[in-house]
Backbone as a printed PyTorch tensor [residue, N CA C, xyz], in Angstrom:
tensor([[[ 35.8150,   8.2450,  -0.1200],
         [ 37.2750,   7.7430,   0.1210],
         [ 37.6180,   6.7290,  -0.9640]],

        [[ 36.7480,   5.9090,  -1.2360],
         [ 37.0320,   4.8190,  -2.2730],
         [ 37.4170,   5.5310,  -3.7480]],

        [[ 36.4890,   6.4180,  -3.9120],
         [ 36.6870,   7.2860,  -5.2060],
         [ 38.0600,   7.8760,  -5.4270]],

        [[ 38.5570,   8.6030,  -4.3310],
         [ 39.7690,   9.2960,  -4.6200],
         [ 40.9820,   8.1410,  -4.5750]],

        [[ 40.8420,   7.1160,  -3.8130],
         [ 41.8030,   6.0790,  -3.8940],
         [ 41.9060,   5.4600,  -5.3550]],

        [[ 40.7010,   5.1350,  -5.9630],
         [ 40.6830,   4.6040,  -7.2590],
         [ 41.3280,   5.6630,  -8.2900]],

        [[ 41.0300,   7.0320,  -7.9220],
         [ 41.6090,   8.1000,  -8.8830],
         [ 43.0940,   8.0520,  -8.8060]],

        [[ 43.6050,   7.9050,  -7.6000],
         [ 45.0420,   8.0010,  -7.3620],
         [ 45.6150,   6.7560,  -7.9220]],

        [[ 45.1120,   5.6150,  -7.8400],
         [ 45.6080,   4.2760,  -8.6280],
         [ 45.7120,   4.5730, -10.1360]],

        [[ 44.6220,   5.1770, -10.6270],
         [ 44.5940,   5.3480, -12.1390],
         [ 45.6040,   6.3260, -12.4950]],

        [[ 45.7400,   7.4090, -11.5710],
         [ 46.8290,   8.4980, -11.9400],
         [ 48.2980,   7.9200, -11.8410]],

        [[ 48.4020,   7.0850, -10.8690],
         [ 49.7800,   6.4150, -10.7560],
         [ 50.0340,   5.5840, -12.0050]],

        [[ 49.2510,   5.0310, -12.6420],
         [ 49.3070,   4.1890, -13.7890],
         [ 49.5650,   5.1730, -15.0910]],

        [[ 48.8010,   6.3330, -15.0410],
         [ 48.8020,   7.1410, -16.1990],
         [ 50.0070,   8.1560, -16.3810]],

        [[ 50.4880,   8.6770, -15.2780],
         [ 51.4830,   9.7630, -15.1570],
         [ 52.8660,   9.0500, -14.6580]],

        [[ 53.9310,   9.7480, -15.3570],
         [ 55.2680,   9.2370, -14.7270],
         [ 55.4750,   9.7920, -13.3590]],

        [[ 55.0790,  11.0010, -13.0200],
         [ 55.2730,  11.4750, -11.6480],
         [ 54.0710,  12.1390, -11.2150]],

        [[ 53.6320,  11.9840, -10.0020],
         [ 52.5860,  12.8560,  -9.2350],
         [ 53.1880,  13.7210,  -8.1620]],

        [[ 53.1800,  14.9420,  -8.3060],
         [ 53.7160,  15.9660,  -7.2120],
         [ 52.6420,  16.5560,  -6.5800]],

        [[ 52.4820,  16.0030,  -5.2880],
         [ 51.3700,  16.6750,  -4.4100],
         [ 51.9440,  17.6950,  -3.4980]],

        [[ 51.6350,  19.0870,  -3.8380],
         [ 52.0280,  20.1160,  -3.0030],
         [ 51.1570,  20.2400,  -1.7370]],

        [[ 51.7370,  20.2990,  -0.5160],
         [ 50.7750,  20.6820,   0.5130],
         [ 50.8350,  22.0960,   0.7870]],

        [[ 51.6480,  22.9560,   0.1090],
         [ 51.6470,  24.3270,   0.1850],
         [ 51.4600,  24.9370,  -1.1980]],

        [[ 50.3860,  25.7100,  -1.3790],
         [ 50.1400,  26.3930,  -2.6110],
         [ 50.9760,  27.4500,  -2.8460]],

        [[ 51.5630,  27.9890,  -1.6900],
         [ 52.5120,  29.1630,  -1.9640],
         [ 53.9670,  28.6010,  -2.6470]],

        [[ 54.3560,  27.4940,  -2.3680],
         [ 55.6280,  27.0490,  -2.9610],
         [ 55.2040,  26.6680,  -4.3920]],

        [[ 54.1010,  26.1510,  -4.7500],
         [ 53.8040,  25.7530,  -6.1330],
         [ 53.5320,  27.1670,  -6.9430]],

        [[ 52.9980,  28.1860,  -6.3830],
         [ 53.0220,  29.3710,  -7.1410],
         [ 54.3150,  30.0210,  -7.3620]],

        [[ 55.3580,  29.8660,  -6.4230],
         [ 56.6800,  30.3790,  -6.5380],
         [ 57.1910,  29.6410,  -7.6850]],

        [[ 57.1930,  28.2800,  -7.7190],
         [ 57.6700,  27.5870,  -8.7550],
         [ 57.2350,  27.7450, -10.1160]],

        [[ 55.9040,  28.0540, -10.1840],
         [ 55.2290,  28.3020, -11.5390],
         [ 55.6970,  29.7510, -11.9820]],

        [[ 55.6880,  30.6580, -11.1070],
         [ 56.0730,  31.9870, -11.4000],
         [ 57.4480,  32.1540, -11.8770]],

        [[ 58.3320,  31.4450, -11.2840],
         [ 59.7470,  31.5050, -11.7240],
         [ 59.9230,  30.6660, -13.0890]],

        [[ 59.0750,  29.8960, -13.4970],
         [ 59.2140,  29.2490, -14.6820],
         [ 59.9790,  27.8310, -14.5500]],

        [[ 59.9850,  27.3370, -13.2100],
         [ 60.7410,  26.1330, -12.8930],
         [ 59.8640,  24.9630, -13.3610]],

        [[ 58.5160,  25.1270, -13.5090],
         [ 57.6420,  24.1390, -13.9430],
         [ 57.5430,  24.0930, -15.3970]],

        [[ 58.6330,  23.9150, -16.0760],
         [ 58.7780,  23.8870, -17.5010],
         [ 58.3620,  22.5650, -18.1000]],

        [[ 57.9380,  22.4740, -19.3990],
         [ 57.5230,  21.3810, -19.9980],
         [ 58.7440,  20.3710, -20.0350]],

        [[ 58.5990,  19.0440, -19.8650],
         [ 59.6250,  18.0980, -19.7880],
         [ 58.9460,  16.9220, -20.6460]],

        [[ 59.9630,  15.8320, -20.6930],
         [ 59.5570,  14.6470, -21.3690],
         [ 58.6770,  13.9370, -20.4330]],

        [[ 58.6870,  13.9400, -19.2840],
         [ 57.8590,  13.1120, -18.5320],
         [ 56.4350,  13.7650, -18.3390]],

        [[ 55.4620,  12.8680, -18.1960],
         [ 54.1380,  13.3250, -18.0140],
         [ 53.7670,  13.4340, -16.4300]],

        [[ 53.5050,  14.7200, -16.1660],
         [ 53.4360,  14.9730, -14.6580],
         [ 52.2410,  15.5130, -14.1880]],

        [[ 51.5120,  14.9690, -13.0620],
         [ 50.4500,  15.4610, -12.5580],
         [ 50.8070,  16.1930, -11.2780]],

        [[ 50.3420,  17.5320, -11.1170],
         [ 50.7180,  18.3570,  -9.9720],
         [ 49.3290,  18.5460,  -9.2010]],

        [[ 49.3300,  18.1500,  -7.9850],
         [ 48.0560,  18.2710,  -7.1290],
         [ 48.3970,  19.2720,  -5.9780]],

        [[ 47.3340,  20.2080,  -5.8390],
         [ 47.4540,  21.2910,  -4.7620],
         [ 45.9690,  21.8040,  -4.6220]],

        [[ 45.8100,  22.4730,  -3.5240],
         [ 44.6360,  23.1310,  -3.1030],
         [ 44.5700,  24.4820,  -3.6800]],

        [[ 45.6820,  25.1040,  -4.2600],
         [ 45.8830,  26.5590,  -4.5430],
         [ 45.8200,  26.9990,  -5.9300]],

        [[ 45.7010,  26.0060,  -6.9700],
         [ 45.6200,  26.4740,  -8.3930],
         [ 44.3870,  25.7840,  -8.9190]],

        [[ 43.9980,  26.3550,  -9.9760],
         [ 43.0020,  25.8060, -10.6750],
         [ 43.4710,  24.3480, -11.3870]],

        [[ 42.4650,  23.8040, -12.1280],
         [ 42.8610,  22.6400, -13.0020],
         [ 43.0060,  22.9790, -14.3850]],

        [[ 44.3210,  22.8270, -14.9250],
         [ 44.5620,  23.0850, -16.3760],
         [ 45.7940,  22.3040, -16.7080]],

        [[ 46.1190,  22.2580, -18.0090],
         [ 47.2690,  21.6080, -18.5360],
         [ 48.2810,  22.5610, -19.1810]],

        [[ 49.5050,  22.3890, -19.0130],
         [ 50.5560,  23.3340, -19.6220],
         [ 51.6870,  22.4720, -19.9400]],

        [[ 51.8730,  22.1320, -21.2010],
         [ 52.8490,  21.2670, -21.6640],
         [ 52.5760,  19.8510, -21.2130]],

        [[ 53.5770,  19.1460, -20.6390],
         [ 53.2930,  17.8700, -20.0900],
         [ 52.9990,  17.8550, -18.5820]],

        [[ 52.7120,  18.9080, -18.1170],
         [ 52.1490,  19.0630, -16.7750],
         [ 50.5960,  19.4540, -16.6380]],

        [[ 50.0390,  18.3890, -15.9090],
         [ 48.6080,  18.7430, -15.6810],
         [ 48.5100,  19.1200, -14.2780]],

        [[ 47.7040,  20.2210, -14.0680],
         [ 47.5000,  20.7470, -12.6490],
         [ 46.1080,  20.3850, -12.3140]],

        [[ 45.8930,  19.8060, -11.1790],
         [ 44.5990,  19.5840, -10.6490],
         [ 44.4250,  20.0410,  -9.2410]],

        [[ 43.3900,  20.8320,  -9.2890],
         [ 43.1640,  21.6030,  -7.7640],
         [ 42.2710,  20.5720,  -6.9960]],

        [[ 42.6670,  20.3470,  -5.6710],
         [ 41.9930,  19.4100,  -4.7500],
         [ 41.1450,  20.1900,  -3.7470]],

        [[ 40.2500,  19.7650,  -3.1580],
         [ 39.5420,  20.2870,  -2.0470],
         [ 40.3600,  20.0590,  -0.9220]],

        [[ 40.0240,  20.7870,   0.2890],
         [ 40.8570,  20.5830,   1.5090],
         [ 40.6830,  19.1470,   2.0130]],

        [[ 39.5630,  18.6740,   1.8910],
         [ 39.3260,  17.1840,   2.4650],
         [ 40.0660,  16.1480,   1.4660]],

        [[ 40.0560,  16.3180,   0.2270],
         [ 40.9000,  15.5530,  -0.5980],
         [ 42.3530,  15.6370,  -0.1080]],

        [[ 42.8130,  16.8820,   0.0400],
         [ 44.3270,  16.9650,   0.5080],
         [ 44.5080,  16.2200,   1.6720]],

        [[ 43.7230,  16.4400,   2.6970],
         [ 43.9720,  15.7710,   3.9260],
         [ 43.8820,  14.2440,   3.5950]],

        [[ 43.1110,  13.7830,   2.8760],
         [ 43.1190,  12.2630,   2.7520],
         [ 44.2600,  11.9350,   1.9350]],

        [[ 44.7130,  12.5950,   0.9520],
         [ 45.9820,  12.0920,   0.3410],
         [ 47.1510,  12.2110,   1.0360]],

        [[ 47.2520,  13.1620,   2.1830],
         [ 48.3820,  13.1870,   3.0690],
         [ 48.2990,  12.0440,   3.9400]],

        [[ 47.1490,  11.6350,   4.3050],
         [ 46.9670,  10.1650,   5.1380],
         [ 47.2400,   9.1170,   4.3210]],

        [[ 47.0580,   9.1580,   3.0970],
         [ 47.3890,   7.9860,   2.0430],
         [ 48.8360,   8.0310,   1.5750]],

        [[ 49.6280,   8.9550,   1.7740],
         [ 50.8080,   9.2770,   1.2760],
         [ 51.7190,   7.9680,   1.6770]],

        [[ 51.7130,   7.5090,   3.0910],
         [ 52.6370,   6.6170,   3.4070],
         [ 52.2630,   5.1370,   2.8280]],

        [[ 51.0230,   5.0120,   2.4660],
         [ 50.5220,   3.9130,   1.7580],
         [ 51.2790,   3.6940,   0.4020]],

        [[ 51.3820,   4.6690,  -0.3400],
         [ 52.0230,   4.7930,  -1.5570],
         [ 53.4540,   5.0910,  -1.5390]],

        [[ 54.1520,   5.0270,  -0.3820],
         [ 55.4440,   5.3430,  -0.2830],
         [ 56.4140,   4.4490,  -1.0020]],

        [[ 56.0140,   3.2960,  -1.2950],
         [ 56.7760,   2.3010,  -2.0690],
         [ 56.9280,   2.7030,  -3.4840]],

        [[ 56.1130,   3.5910,  -3.9820],
         [ 56.2750,   4.0470,  -5.4790],
         [ 57.0360,   5.4070,  -5.3350]],

        [[ 57.9840,   5.5440,  -6.3210],
         [ 58.6780,   6.7880,  -6.4600],
         [ 57.8720,   7.7910,  -7.3090]],

        [[ 56.6260,   7.4300,  -7.6050],
         [ 55.8740,   8.1810,  -8.6240],
         [ 55.1570,   9.2400,  -7.9980]],

        [[ 54.6350,   9.0220,  -6.6750],
         [ 53.8470,   9.8730,  -5.8090],
         [ 54.6860,  10.5190,  -4.8310]],

        [[ 55.0530,  11.7770,  -5.0320],
         [ 55.8950,  12.5470,  -4.2280],
         [ 55.0850,  13.6070,  -3.4100]],

        [[ 55.2960,  13.6340,  -2.0840],
         [ 54.8000,  14.7850,  -1.2940],
         [ 55.7360,  15.8830,  -1.0960]],

        [[ 55.4930,  17.0650,  -1.5890],
         [ 56.4570,  18.3200,  -1.5600],
         [ 55.7640,  19.1200,  -0.3470]],

        [[ 56.4560,  19.0110,   0.6360],
         [ 55.9300,  19.7610,   1.9680],
         [ 56.7710,  20.8920,   2.3170]],

        [[ 56.2640,  21.9080,   2.8150],
         [ 56.8580,  23.0420,   3.3120],
         [ 56.9160,  22.7810,   4.9000]],

        [[ 57.8870,  22.1430,   5.3440],
         [ 57.9060,  21.7690,   6.7320],
         [ 59.2620,  22.2770,   7.2360]],

        [[ 59.5040,  22.4060,   8.6550],
         [ 60.7490,  22.8040,   9.1260],
         [ 61.6700,  21.6420,   9.3210]],

        [[ 62.1690,  21.1410,   8.1640],
         [ 63.0270,  19.9550,   8.0250],
         [ 64.3330,  20.5210,   7.3150]],

        [[ 65.4340,  20.5280,   7.9840],
         [ 66.6270,  21.1570,   7.4540],
         [ 67.0860,  20.5580,   6.3790]],

        [[ 66.9740,  19.2640,   6.1940],
         [ 67.6280,  18.4240,   5.0830],
         [ 66.4850,  18.4250,   3.8440]],

        [[ 65.4020,  19.0960,   3.9270],
         [ 64.3140,  19.0040,   2.8910],
         [ 64.7700,  19.9740,   1.8520]],

        [[ 64.1720,  19.4840,   0.6000],
         [ 64.3540,  20.4810,  -0.5680],
         [ 63.9140,  21.7190,  -0.4590]],

        [[ 62.7930,  21.9830,   0.0930],
         [ 62.3630,  23.4370,   0.4160],
         [ 63.1810,  24.1610,   1.0930]],

        [[ 63.8300,  23.5880,   2.1020],
         [ 64.8050,  24.3380,   2.8690],
         [ 65.9980,  24.7550,   2.1810]],

        [[ 66.4740,  23.7680,   1.2940],
         [ 67.6770,  24.0120,   0.3240],
         [ 67.2360,  25.2710,  -0.6470]],

        [[ 65.9540,  25.3360,  -1.0620],
         [ 65.6620,  26.4270,  -1.8860],
         [ 65.4880,  27.7270,  -1.1430]],

        [[ 64.9350,  27.7570,   0.0590],
         [ 64.8300,  28.9480,   0.9290],
         [ 66.2030,  29.4220,   1.3400]],

        [[ 67.0460,  28.5710,   1.4730],
         [ 68.4490,  29.2280,   1.7750],
         [ 69.3620,  29.4240,   0.8630]],

        [[ 68.8400,  29.1040,  -0.4920],
         [ 69.6110,  29.5250,  -1.6900],
         [ 70.6890,  28.4540,  -2.0570]],

        [[ 70.7480,  27.3320,  -1.4510],
         [ 71.5960,  26.2730,  -1.7200],
         [ 71.1540,  25.6300,  -3.1370]],

        [[ 69.9040,  25.6150,  -3.3630],
         [ 69.3510,  24.8450,  -4.7070],
         [ 68.3930,  25.9530,  -5.2850]],

        [[ 68.3350,  25.9460,  -6.6510],
         [ 67.4270,  26.7350,  -7.2940],
         [ 66.1350,  26.0550,  -7.4060]],

        [[ 65.1000,  26.8280,  -7.7940],
         [ 63.7210,  26.1770,  -7.9830],
         [ 63.7790,  25.2420,  -9.0990]],

        [[ 64.4440,  25.5480, -10.1240],
         [ 64.5040,  24.6530, -11.2220],
         [ 65.2220,  23.5020, -10.9430]],

        [[ 66.2030,  23.4330, -10.0430],
         [ 67.1660,  22.2010,  -9.6670],
         [ 66.0560,  21.3950,  -8.7140]],

        [[ 65.3870,  22.0890,  -7.9620],
         [ 64.3700,  21.2830,  -7.0700],
         [ 63.4250,  20.4690,  -7.9220]],

        [[ 62.7290,  21.0790,  -8.8160],
         [ 61.8170,  20.3680,  -9.7580],
         [ 62.6200,  19.2180, -10.4550]],

        [[ 63.7770,  19.5630, -10.9520],
         [ 64.7100,  18.3010, -11.7050],
         [ 64.8700,  17.3180, -10.7140]],

        [[ 65.0960,  17.6430,  -9.4180],
         [ 65.2760,  16.3900,  -8.2480],
         [ 64.0120,  15.7070,  -8.1670]],

        [[ 62.8890,  16.5780,  -7.9580],
         [ 61.6780,  15.8180,  -7.7240],
         [ 61.2660,  14.8060,  -8.7580]],

        [[ 61.7090,  15.0700, -10.1460],
         [ 61.4050,  14.4230, -11.1840],
         [ 62.4220,  13.3500, -11.5140]],

        [[ 63.3330,  13.2050, -10.7280],
         [ 64.4100,  12.2210, -10.9710],
         [ 65.3580,  12.5650, -12.1220]],

        [[ 65.4440,  13.7900, -12.4530],
         [ 66.3560,  14.0150, -13.5910],
         [ 67.7510,  14.2800, -13.3450]],

        [[ 68.2310,  13.9360, -12.1830],
         [ 69.6250,  14.1190, -11.8600],
         [ 70.2080,  12.7750, -11.9260]]])
């Protein structure tokens, strides 16, 4: 547990944003549609569903299921920082995912909102 906490602290210092996807399905959709395009910000994307690789300013890191559970538990601890963002596919009507699912927001605009580019 200490190892992942230390890694997260280092990542918060190293990256402009950390996007933690609890749903590999949503991340696949964003990547497939080209919404995860290279931007000026250095972004770390965490998920259980994709391998680890770099693409432009995006670094994708695959997590084990136990690492993902621990990060979900730690999320509230790092809520003070706007750098660590949990992107969840929950039944929350005001959530970004729901706006995309209902067509009110494009996937590209969702990524822009997550990165604070609005």
